[in-house]
C-alpha positions as CSV (number, residue, x, y, z in Angstrom):
1,X,-140.5,161.3,148.5
2,X,-142.1,159.7,145.0
3,X,-139.7,160.3,141.1
4,X,-141.5,160.5,138.3
5,X,-139.4,160.0,134.8
6,X,-141.0,159.8,131.9
7,X,-142.9,163.2,129.4
8,X,-146.2,165.0,130.8
9,X,-147.8,163.7,127.0
10,X,-147.1,160.4,127.7
11,X,-150.5,159.3,128.4
12,X,-149.4,156.7,131.4
13,X,-146.8,159.1,133.2
14,X,-150.0,161.7,132.7
15,X,-151.9,160.0,134.5
16,X,-150.1,158.3,136.8
17,X,-148.7,162.4,138.0
18,X,-152.6,163.4,137.5
19,X,-153.4,161.0,140.1
20,X,-150.2,161.8,142.5
21,X,-151.1,164.9,142.5
22,X,-155.1,164.6,143.8
23,X,-154.0,162.6,146.3
24,X,-151.6,164.7,147.7
25,X,-148.4,163.1,147.0
26,X,-144.4,164.2,148.1
27,X,-143.2,163.7,144.3
28,X,-141.7,165.3,142.2
29,X,-140.9,164.9,138.1
30,X,-138.1,164.9,136.3
31,X,-138.5,165.7,133.3
32,X,-137.1,162.8,130.3
33,X,-137.5,166.1,127.8
34,X,-134.7,167.9,129.3
35,X,-132.1,164.8,129.5
36,X,-129.5,167.2,127.3
37,X,-129.8,170.2,130.3
38,X,-130.0,167.9,133.4
39,X,-127.0,167.1,135.5
40,X,-126.2,164.3,138.1
41,X,-123.8,164.1,140.5
42,X,-123.2,161.5,142.6
43,X,-120.6,161.2,144.8
44,X,-118.6,158.3,147.7
45,X,-117.9,158.7,151.0
46,X,-116.4,155.5,152.6
47,X,-117.9,156.4,156.0
48,X,-121.5,158.1,155.2
49,X,-122.2,156.1,151.4
50,X,-123.3,157.5,148.6
51,X,-124.9,159.9,147.5
52,X,-126.5,161.1,144.2
53,X,-128.6,165.0,143.1
54,X,-130.6,165.7,140.2
55,X,-130.6,169.3,139.2
56,X,-133.1,170.0,136.6
57,X,-133.1,173.8,136.0
58,X,-133.5,176.1,139.1
59,X,-134.6,172.6,141.6
60,X,-132.5,169.9,142.7
61,X,-133.4,166.1,144.1
62,X,-131.6,163.8,146.8
63,X,-132.3,160.8,144.8
64,X,-131.4,159.9,148.1
65,X,-134.8,160.4,149.6
66,X,-136.8,158.3,147.4
67,X,-138.2,155.5,148.2
68,X,-139.9,154.8,145.2
69,X,-140.1,155.2,141.5
70,X,-142.4,154.9,138.7
71,X,-139.9,154.5,135.0
72,X,-141.2,155.7,131.5
73,X,-138.0,156.6,129.2
74,X,-137.8,157.4,125.8
75,X,-135.4,156.8,123.3
76,X,-133.9,160.4,123.0
77,X,-132.2,159.7,119.9
78,X,-136.1,160.7,118.9
79,X,-136.5,163.8,120.4
80,X,-136.3,167.3,118.7
81,X,-132.3,168.3,119.7
82,X,-131.4,165.1,118.2
83,X,-132.6,165.6,114.5
84,X,-130.1,166.1,111.8
85,X,-127.6,165.0,114.9
86,X,-125.0,161.7,114.1
87,X,-125.4,159.4,117.4
88,X,-122.3,160.4,118.7
89,X,-122.4,163.5,118.9
90,X,-121.9,165.5,122.3
91,X,-125.2,165.9,123.3
92,X,-126.3,162.2,122.7
93,X,-123.1,161.6,125.1
94,X,-124.3,163.5,127.4
95,X,-127.8,161.9,127.5
96,X,-126.9,159.1,127.5
97,X,-124.2,158.8,130.3
98,X,-127.2,161.0,132.8
99,X,-129.8,158.4,131.7
100,X,-126.6,155.3,132.7
101,X,-125.7,157.6,136.5
102,X,-129.6,157.7,136.8
103,X,-130.6,153.2,136.2
104,X,-127.4,152.4,137.9
105,X,-128.2,154.2,140.6
106,X,-131.6,153.7,141.1
107,X,-131.3,149.9,139.9
108,X,-128.6,149.9,142.9
109,X,-131.1,151.8,144.8
110,X,-133.7,150.7,148.3
111,X,-136.9,151.7,146.4
112,X,-138.8,150.6,145.3
113,X,-138.9,150.6,141.4
114,X,-141.3,150.5,138.6
115,X,-139.2,148.9,137.0
116,X,-135.1,148.0,137.3
117,X,-133.2,147.3,134.8
118,X,-132.8,143.8,134.2
119,X,-136.3,142.7,135.2
120,X,-137.6,144.8,132.4
121,X,-134.8,143.8,130.4
122,X,-137.1,141.0,129.6
123,X,-139.7,142.1,127.1
124,X,-136.5,141.9,124.9
125,X,-136.3,138.1,124.6
126,X,-139.3,136.4,124.0
127,X,-138.4,132.5,124.5
128,X,-137.5,134.4,127.3
129,X,-140.7,135.3,128.3
130,X,-142.4,132.4,126.7
131,X,-139.9,129.8,128.8
132,X,-140.6,131.8,132.1
133,X,-144.6,132.6,131.3
134,X,-145.1,128.4,130.8
135,X,-143.3,128.9,134.6
136,X,-145.9,130.2,136.1
137,X,-148.7,127.7,134.9
138,X,-150.2,130.2,131.9
139,X,-150.3,128.1,128.6
140,X,-148.5,129.2,125.5
141,X,-148.7,129.4,121.5
142,X,-147.3,126.4,120.1
143,X,-144.5,128.2,119.2
144,X,-141.6,128.0,116.2
145,X,-138.3,130.5,116.4
146,X,-136.4,130.2,113.4
147,X,-134.0,132.0,111.0
148,X,-134.6,129.5,108.8
149,X,-137.1,129.6,105.8
150,X,-136.9,126.0,105.5
151,X,-137.9,125.2,108.7
152,X,-140.1,127.5,109.0
153,X,-142.1,126.1,105.9
154,X,-142.1,122.8,108.0
155,X,-144.2,124.7,111.1
156,X,-146.5,126.1,108.7
157,X,-147.0,122.8,107.1
158,X,-148.1,121.5,110.4
159,X,-150.5,124.4,111.4
160,X,-151.0,126.8,108.5
161,X,-153.6,129.0,111.5
162,X,-150.4,130.8,112.0
163,X,-149.1,134.1,112.8
164,X,-145.8,135.7,112.5
165,X,-143.9,139.0,114.9
166,X,-141.4,140.0,116.5
167,X,-138.9,138.2,119.8
168,X,-137.8,141.7,120.8
169,X,-139.2,144.2,121.8
170,X,-139.9,145.6,119.2
171,X,-143.6,146.8,118.3
172,X,-144.9,144.9,115.5
173,X,-147.9,144.5,114.5
174,X,-149.2,140.6,114.7
175,X,-150.6,139.5,112.0
176,X,-150.9,136.0,109.9
177,X,-149.4,134.4,107.8
178,X,-150.4,134.1,103.9
179,X,-150.2,132.4,100.6
180,X,-148.4,136.0,99.9
181,X,-146.4,135.7,102.6
182,X,-144.6,132.2,101.9
183,X,-142.9,134.1,98.8
184,X,-140.8,136.4,100.8
185,X,-140.1,133.5,103.6
186,X,-136.8,133.7,103.0
187,X,-137.2,137.3,103.9
188,X,-136.3,135.0,107.5
189,X,-132.8,133.9,107.1
190,X,-131.7,138.2,107.8
191,X,-134.3,138.0,110.7
192,X,-134.7,135.0,112.8
193,X,-138.9,135.4,113.5
194,X,-141.7,134.3,116.2
195,X,-143.9,132.2,114.3
196,X,-147.5,131.1,116.6
197,X,-150.0,129.0,116.7
198,X,-153.4,131.1,116.3
199,X,-155.0,130.6,119.0
200,X,-158.9,131.4,119.4
201,X,-161.2,133.3,122.3
202,X,-161.5,136.1,123.4
203,X,-158.3,137.7,124.5
204,X,-158.0,139.7,128.3
205,X,-155.3,142.5,129.2
206,X,-154.3,141.4,133.1
207,X,-152.6,144.9,134.8
208,X,-150.7,142.8,137.9
209,X,-149.9,146.0,140.5
210,X,-147.5,143.9,143.6
211,X,-150.6,141.9,144.6
212,X,-153.2,143.3,143.1
213,X,-154.7,142.5,139.0
214,X,-156.9,144.9,137.2
215,X,-158.5,142.8,134.0
216,X,-160.7,143.3,131.0
217,X,-162.0,141.4,128.4
218,X,-161.5,143.1,124.6
219,X,-163.6,142.3,121.5
220,X,-162.5,143.3,118.6
221,X,-163.1,143.1,114.7
222,X,-159.2,142.6,114.2
223,X,-157.0,139.7,115.7
224,X,-154.5,142.5,116.8
225,X,-157.0,144.4,118.6
226,X,-154.6,147.5,119.3
227,X,-155.3,147.7,115.1
228,X,-158.6,147.3,115.3
229,X,-162.7,148.3,116.5
230,X,-162.0,146.9,119.7
231,X,-164.6,147.3,122.7
232,X,-162.9,146.8,126.4
233,X,-164.7,146.3,129.5
234,X,-163.6,145.7,133.0
235,X,-163.5,141.6,133.9
236,X,-162.7,139.2,137.0
237,X,-160.4,136.4,136.2
238,X,-160.6,133.3,137.9
239,X,-158.7,133.0,141.7
240,X,-155.9,130.9,140.0
241,X,-156.0,132.3,136.6
242,X,-155.0,135.7,138.2
243,X,-153.1,133.6,141.1
244,X,-150.7,133.1,138.1
245,X,-149.8,135.8,136.2
246,X,-149.1,138.0,140.4
247,X,-146.7,134.5,140.2
248,X,-145.5,135.5,136.7
249,X,-144.6,139.2,137.4
250,X,-143.0,138.2,140.4
251,X,-141.1,135.3,138.7
252,X,-139.9,138.2,135.8
253,X,-138.9,141.0,139.1
254,X,-141.3,143.5,137.8
255,X,-143.4,145.4,140.7
256,X,-146.0,146.5,137.5
257,X,-146.7,144.3,134.2
258,X,-149.1,143.3,131.3
259,X,-150.0,140.4,130.8
260,X,-152.0,139.6,127.1
261,X,-154.3,136.8,127.4
262,X,-156.6,134.6,125.3
263,X,-159.0,132.4,126.9
264,X,-160.5,129.8,124.6
265,X,-164.5,129.1,124.0
266,X,-164.1,125.0,126.0
267,X,-162.3,127.2,129.2
268,X,-158.7,127.6,128.4
269,X,-156.2,130.3,129.2
270,X,-153.1,131.1,127.3
271,X,-150.6,133.3,127.8
272,X,-148.6,135.7,124.8
273,X,-146.3,137.9,126.2
274,X,-145.6,140.1,129.0
275,X,-145.5,144.6,129.4
276,X,-143.1,146.0,131.6
277,X,-144.1,149.5,130.4
278,X,-148.0,148.9,129.9
279,X,-149.4,151.5,128.6
280,X,-151.9,150.9,131.0
281,X,-154.1,154.2,130.5
282,X,-156.6,153.2,127.0
283,X,-157.2,149.8,129.2
284,X,-158.1,152.3,131.5
285,X,-159.7,155.1,129.8
286,X,-162.2,152.2,128.0
287,X,-162.1,149.5,130.4
288,X,-162.9,151.9,133.7
289,X,-160.3,150.3,136.1
290,X,-159.0,152.6,139.0
291,X,-155.4,151.6,138.0
292,X,-153.4,155.0,138.2
293,X,-154.8,155.7,141.3
294,X,-153.4,152.1,142.4
295,X,-150.4,152.6,140.6
296,X,-150.0,156.1,142.8
297,X,-151.2,154.5,145.9
298,X,-148.9,151.9,145.3
299,X,-145.4,154.0,145.7
300,X,-147.6,156.1,148.7
301,X,-147.6,153.2,150.6
302,X,-144.2,152.2,149.4
303,X,-143.3,156.1,150.5
304,X,-144.6,155.6,153.3
305,X,-143.6,152.5,154.7
306,X,-139.9,153.5,154.6
């Protein structure tokens, strides 16, 4: 059986759900929005091992029968049920306990998990990601991270065309450093900031799913294509670049990832970061790559093998 955990209004989850339904797969959708009323029970027996069941509404599922899982959980503190409630409210404690037990069981299980906690956590540290990216054989832009305003200014004096962004998984809009920003450079003392030299060229996004690579080319009127007038088209990466993307996905311990690339006018390739829970729907809808169908097939193959 296949387990989906997330929100139906989340497009990547909705598309995966639709693809599995179309393929006639055996799967169970665990609605994250119902985390406050769901129950999870784990029992261990020295002879037979552990047994974990989840009950949501009138349905109960034995997680021991799960052979593949696709997880796109959200922050339950943002759900309507938590409005005006403190973080230590009993409702929040119950929801957190459910999530911790669910993830602990899946992380320790032998099933295919897209993606486990530890590999996904690499997204919390861009410096770590950049180190692995370079080890995988992909180029990275000249990068400087500091909470020292003077040191940041010295880097920028040698790299005047640079961007700044978050060093964590917190989403930030990539912007060029302008003259106006120098007046606020002291703020980095409160928040270590990542600066990168701008790499001119064309953006590509590669989704790696096991051994498959689905790439799109992105042309935009904005530096950060997510916030501009952007044209998306299916593309094919050079064989060596595609293989480096597969290697990077594997080195990070991921089953599925979205990799942000840049091809320069002289044909060099750079990598900016790796998303372990990619919002692939934007790229599938824009570029026509059959990612959701491949994701369903990937999980169904794992379900059959086990």
